[in-house]
C-alpha positions as CSV (number, residue, x, y, z in Angstrom):
1,M,125.0,83.0,128.7
2,T,123.6,86.1,127.0
3,Q,120.5,85.5,124.9
4,V,119.4,87.5,121.9
5,T,116.0,88.0,123.6
6,D,117.8,90.1,126.2
7,Y,118.3,92.7,123.5
8,V,116.2,94.8,121.1
9,T,117.2,96.4,117.8
10,T,117.4,100.1,117.3
11,P,114.2,100.2,115.2
12,E,112.4,98.1,117.9
13,L,113.5,100.4,120.7
14,A,112.7,103.5,118.8
15,A,109.2,102.2,118.2
16,R,108.8,101.3,121.9
17,L,109.8,104.7,123.0
18,G,108.1,106.6,120.3
19,V,111.3,108.3,119.1
20,S,113.5,108.3,116.0
21,R,116.5,106.1,115.6
22,A,118.6,109.2,115.4
23,T,117.2,110.3,118.7
24,L,118.4,107.0,120.3
25,G,121.9,107.5,118.9
26,R,122.1,111.1,120.3
27,A,120.8,109.9,123.7
28,A,123.4,107.2,123.9
29,K,126.2,109.6,122.9
30,K,125.0,112.1,125.5
31,G,124.9,109.3,128.1
32,T,121.1,109.6,128.6
33,L,120.7,106.0,127.5
34,P,122.9,102.9,128.0
35,L,125.1,102.2,124.9
36,P,124.1,99.6,122.4
37,V,126.4,96.6,121.8
38,R,127.2,94.3,118.9
39,L,127.1,90.6,119.9
40,S,129.1,89.6,116.8
41,P,131.5,91.5,114.5
42,G,129.4,93.2,111.8
43,G,126.2,92.3,113.6
44,P,123.4,94.8,114.3
45,L,123.6,97.2,117.2
46,L,121.5,95.8,120.0
47,W,120.2,97.6,123.1
48,P,120.3,95.6,126.4
49,I,116.6,95.8,127.3
50,A,117.0,95.3,131.0
51,E,119.5,98.1,131.2
52,V,117.3,100.4,129.1
53,E,114.2,99.6,131.2
54,A,116.1,100.1,134.5
55,F,117.5,103.4,133.2
56,L,114.1,104.7,132.1
57,K,112.5,103.6,135.4
58,R,115.1,105.6,137.3
59,T,114.9,108.7,135.1
60,R,111.2,108.9,134.4
61,N,110.7,110.1,137.9
62,T,112.7,113.2,137.2
63,T,111.4,116.5,135.8
64,N,113.8,116.2,132.7
65,A,112.8,113.5,130.4
66,P,115.9,111.5,129.1
67,I,114.6,111.4,125.6
68,S,112.5,113.9,123.7
69,P,109.8,112.6,121.3
70,A,110.7,112.3,117.7
71,K,109.9,115.2,115.5
72,P,107.5,114.5,112.6
73,D,109.2,114.1,109.3
């Protein structure tokens, strides 16, 4: 059974990666991050943390970073 602890919210993931929430959305749309999911209708978008961590582990060894840092506001 899936547990909520297996997921992080968009603000949590953005803070962990040091990027903006908009950057996460763009990265997911481009396919450079796994897509977030909703566990219930109308619920928040949640990112499967194991998939995100595995993806980042695979891609951080490349010369092109999958996500660029957030620009200061």
